[in-house]
C-alpha positions in Angstrom: 0.0 0.0 0.0 1.1 3.6 -0.8 0.6 6.5 1.5 1.4 10.1 0.5 1.8 12.7 3.1 1.1 16.3 2.2 2.1 19.3 4.3 3.2 22.9 3.6 6.4 22.4 5.6 8.0 20.5 8.5 9.4 23.1 10.9 9.6 22.6 14.7 6.0 22.0 15.8 3.5 19.5 17.4 1.7 18.4 14.1 5.0 18.1 12.4 6.3 15.8 15.2 3.2 13.7 14.9 3.5 13.3 11.2 7.1 12.2 11.6 6.1 9.5 14.1 3.4 8.2 11.8 5.8 7.9 8.9 8.5 6.3 11.0 6.4 3.6 12.7 3.9 2.6 10.1 4.0 -1.2 9.3 6.4 -2.0 6.4 3.4 -2.9 4.1 2.9 0.8 3.8 5.2 2.4 1.4 5.2 6.1 2.5 6.3 9.3 0.9 6.2 13.0 2.0 5.4 16.0 -0.3 6.2 19.5 1.0 6.3 23.1 0.0 9.0 23.8 2.6 11.5 21.8 4.5 12.4 21.9 8.1 14.0 19.9 11.0 11.4 17.1 10.8 11.8 16.8 7.0 15.4 16.0 7.7 14.3 13.5 10.4 11.9 11.7 8.0 14.5 11.6 5.3 17.1 10.3 7.7 14.8 7.4 8.5 15.0 6.4 4.8 11.7 7.8 3.4 11.4 9.9 0.4 10.8 13.6 0.9 10.0 16.0 -2.0 10.2 19.7 -1.5 8.8 22.1 -4.0 9.3 25.6 -2.5 6.7 28.4 -3.2 7.9 31.9 -4.3 4.9 33.5 -2.5 2.2 32.4 0.0 -0.4 31.8 -2.7 2.1 30.5 -5.4 0.1 27.6 -7.2 3.1 26.3 -9.2 4.0 23.6 -6.7 0.7 21.9 -7.6 2.0 20.9 -10.9 4.9 18.6 -9.5 2.4 17.3 -6.9 0.0 16.3 -9.8 3.0 14.4 -11.4 3.6 12.6 -8.1 0.0 11.6 -7.9 -0.2 10.4 -11.5 3.2 8.8 -11.6 3.4 7.1 -8.1 -0.3 6.6 -7.7 -0.7 6.4 -3.9 -3.6 4.5 -2.4 -4.3 7.1 0.2 -3.4 10.8 0.6 -3.0 12.2 4.2 -3.1 16.1 4.0 -2.2 18.3 6.9 -3.0 21.6 5.4 -5.8 23.1 3.4 -3.6 24.3 0.7 -2.1 20.9 0.1 -5.6 19.3 0.1 -7.0 21.7 -2.4 -3.9 21.3 -4.7 -4.3 17.6 -4.7 -8.2 17.3 -5.2 -8.4 17.5 -9.0 -6.1 14.5 -9.6 -7.2 12.5 -6.5 -10.8 12.8 -7.8 -9.9 11.9 -11.3 -7.9 8.8 -10.0 -10.3 7.9 -7.2 -7.7 8.4 -4.5 -9.2 9.2 -1.0 -7.9 12.1 0.9 -7.8 12.1 4.7 -7.9 15.6 6.1 -5.9 16.4 9.2 -6.4 20.2 9.3 -8.1 20.2 12.7 -5.3 20.5 15.4 -7.1 22.8 17.8 -10.3 23.1 19.7 -11.4 26.4 18.2 -12.3 27.7 14.7 -10.1 30.7 13.9 -11.3 33.2 11.4 -8.1 33.0 9.3 -8.4 30.2 6.7 -11.7 29.1 8.1 -13.5 28.7 4.8 -10.4 27.2 3.1 -10.3 24.5 5.9 -14.1 23.9 5.5 -13.5 23.3 1.8 -10.6 21.0 2.6 -12.8 18.9 5.0 -15.7 18.9 2.5 -13.7 17.4 -0.3 -11.9 14.7 1.9 -13.2 11.2 2.5 -12.5 11.4 6.3 -11.6 14.2 8.7 -9.3 13.3 11.5 -8.7 15.6 14.6 -6.5 15.1 17.6 -9.3 15.9 20.1 -13.1 15.6 20.4 -13.1 19.4 21.1 -11.7 20.0 17.6 -14.5 18.0 15.8 -17.1 19.7 18.0 -15.7 23.1 17.2 -15.8 22.5 13.5 -19.2 20.7 13.6 -17.8 17.6 11.9 -20.2 14.7 12.8 -19.5 10.9 13.4 -20.2 10.1 9.8 -17.0 11.7 8.7 -15.0 12.7 11.8 -12.5 10.6 13.7 -10.4 11.3 16.7 -6.7 10.1 16.7 -4.9 11.5 19.8 -1.3 12.6 19.6 1.4 10.2 20.9 4.5 10.7 22.9 7.6 9.1 21.6 9.4 7.3 24.6 12.7 7.4 22.6 12.9 11.0 23.7 13.0 10.2 27.4 16.8 9.6 27.6 16.9 13.4 27.0 15.3 13.9 30.3 17.7 11.8 32.4 19.4 13.5 35.3 16.3 15.3 36.6 17.0 17.3 39.6 14.6 16.3 42.5 12.2 18.9 43.8 13.4 20.8 46.9 17.2 20.4 46.2 17.5 24.2 46.6 14.2 24.8 48.4 12.6 26.4 45.3 9.7 25.1 43.2 10.4 25.3 39.5 7.5 26.0 37.2 7.9 25.6 33.4 5.8 26.6 30.4 6.9 25.8 26.8 5.4 26.9 23.6 5.9 29.3 20.7 5.7 32.9 22.0 2.7 34.2 20.1 -0.4 36.0 21.2 -2.6 33.0 21.7 -0.2 31.3 24.1 -0.9 33.0 27.3 2.5 33.4 29.0 1.3 36.8 30.4 -1.0 35.0 32.8 2.0 33.0 34.1 4.1 36.1 34.6 1.2 37.7 36.6 0.9 34.6 38.7 4.7 34.6 39.2 4.6 38.2 40.3 1.9 37.4 42.9 3.7 34.3 44.2 7.0 36.1 44.4 5.3 38.9 46.5 3.7 36.4 48.8 6.3 33.8 49.0 9.7 35.5 48.1 12.4 33.1 47.1 10.1 30.1 46.9 9.5 29.9 43.2 11.3 30.1 40.0 9.6 30.2 36.5 11.2 29.0 33.2 9.6 30.1 30.0 10.7 27.9 27.1 10.2 29.2 23.5 10.8 31.8 20.9 8.6 33.9 18.7 7.3 37.4 18.0 6.0 38.0 21.5 9.3 37.1 23.2 10.6 40.7 23.6 7.4 42.0 24.8 7.1 39.3 27.4 10.7 39.8 28.6 9.9 43.5 29.2 6.6 42.4 30.8 8.6 40.2 33.3 10.8 43.2 34.1 12.3 43.0 37.6 11.3 39.3 37.9 13.7 38.5 35.1 16.4 40.7 36.4 16.2 38.9 39.9 16.3 35.5 38.3 12.6 34.7 39.3 11.6 34.4 35.7 14.1 32.9 33.1 13.6 32.9 29.2 15.2 30.1 27.3 15.0 29.2 23.6 15.6 25.5 23.7 15.6 24.6 20.0 14.0 21.3 18.9 14.2 19.3 22.1 12.7 20.8 25.3 12.8 17.6 27.5 16.2 18.4 29.2 14.6 21.6 30.4 11.2 20.3 31.3 12.7 17.4 33.2 14.3 19.9 35.7 10.9 21.4 36.6 8.5 20.5 39.3 5.2 21.7 37.7 4.2 22.1 34.0 1.9 25.0 33.0 0.1 25.7 29.7 -2.2 28.6 29.5 -4.1 29.7 26.3 -5.8 32.9 25.4 -9.1 31.2 24.6 -10.6 34.0 22.7 -8.0 33.2 20.1 -6.9 29.6 20.7 -7.9 26.4 22.4 -5.6 23.4 22.5 -6.3 20.2 20.8 -4.1 17.4 22.1 -1.2 19.4 23.4 2.3 18.1 22.8 3.5 20.3 25.6 1.3 18.9 28.1 2.2 15.3 27.0 5.9 16.3 27.5 5.2 17.5 31.0 3.3 14.4 31.9 5.9 12.0 30.4 8.6 13.7 32.7 6.3 13.1 35.8 5.2 16.7 36.2 1.7 17.6 37.5 0.0 19.8 35.1 -1.8 23.2 35.6 -3.6 24.3 32.4 -6.4 26.3 31.1 -9.6 24.3 31.0 -10.8 24.8 27.4 -10.4 22.8 24.2 -9.0 19.3 24.4 -7.0 19.9 27.6 -9.7 18.0 29.7 -9.3 15.1 27.4 -5.6 14.8 28.3 -5.4 16.3 31.9 -7.8 14.6 34.3 -8.8 17.1 37.1 -7.5 15.9 40.4 -5.8 12.8 38.9 -3.0 14.1 36.6 -3.3 17.9 37.3 -5.5 20.9 37.7 -7.7 22.8 35.2 -8.1 26.5 35.7 -10.1 29.2 33.9 -8.3 30.7 30.9 -6.8 34.1 31.8 -7.2 33.6 35.5 -3.8 34.5 37.0 -5.1 34.3 40.5 -6.5 30.7 40.1 -3.2 29.7 38.4 -1.3 31.1 41.3 -3.5 29.3 43.8 -3.0 25.9 42.0 0.7 26.4 41.9 0.9 27.3 45.6 -1.2 24.3 46.5 1.1 21.9 44.6 4.2 23.5 46.1 2.6 23.1 49.6 1.7 19.5 49.1 4.6 17.7 47.5 3.1 14.2 48.1 0.0 15.4 46.0 2.2 16.8 43.2 4.1 13.6 43.1 1.0 11.5 42.9 -0.4 13.6 40.1 2.9 13.5 38.2 3.2 9.8 38.5 -0.4 9.2 37.3 0.3 11.4 34.4 3.4 9.6 33.4 1.5 6.3 33.5 -1.4 7.7 31.5 1.0 9.0 28.7 2.9 5.8 28.3 -0.2 3.6 28.5 -2.8 5.7 26.5 -0.9 8.0 24.4 1.7 5.6 23.0 3.2 5.5 19.5 1.7 1.9 18.8 -1.8 3.3 19.6 -1.2 6.3 17.3 -0.1 4.1 14.4 -2.9 1.6 15.0 -5.6 4.3 15.1 -4.2 6.1 12.1 -3.9 2.9 10.0 -7.5 2.1 10.8 -8.5 5.5 9.4 -6.5 4.8 6.2 -8.2 1.5 5.7 -11.7 3.0 6.4 -11.0 5.7 3.8 -10.0 3.0 1.3 -13.2 1.0 2.0 
């Protein structure tokens, strides 16, 4: 069987990591190939695993010329299934796929909210595809995709990454509780609420907490200025970790992920899975797919989006009750390894492919 993956590019990101996992671990009876309009670190990783990666760069955002080499691949290689991760890739492939009877699996739903930008293009992509796969139930609900066409395949965590987390420093070695939040520093990732919570906790419990903000992006400079004196005194630290964040995550005691839910709601968050895999209790905003991953009182705490006071209270509670924090972290680690494994991801995704073919 032949599977063609389509994506605009493979930079550092959650969806890109999941694509690479699927390509790497599918059974050998699937011959797979990846077609892109831009490369990136995960394109190199897929190629290093021995799979063909074709890159046809665009000269502008709406440059349609890469569609021509894509059509040649579809006609010449004749895949059995096309798995498209972006609306532009889907719409470029549709004419030839329809002519040749090749089913398309749409994977454009990666969040738990419908954003205005690209909304109608994504709806078109979903409409022309045989099946629509999302990484959360919240995503399917947000887009109104029913059970006739919608399928949920949760993200997976790759345990091969865990050696990067070795050497974790136990909580309390220096008497401080380390809180980490990872993510691209953009407007819809609410690092500001964490900075506000840090300011409150530093005022109430001076010297007890440190906060590590991992990531880069257009909001980084603004956030560093917002942290102000907290950053100057070492209470808040900014780190751009590159592709692998686990060595930094593993040194923390609590993992946080807050979203600006007017602009964004998580699907199945890779950041949260990374926290849980390292045995960290999680505190996160309660919208989107987060409740499908973080079980309140079992693996972490859900707080209202934008509520810095509730976030500070949850962090203070976990710092005051290390046995509770340890229990939540251990339960989260078991949940990730048992229920969000790579074999489960591959099994569920392969089931979607066969259903699309049938």
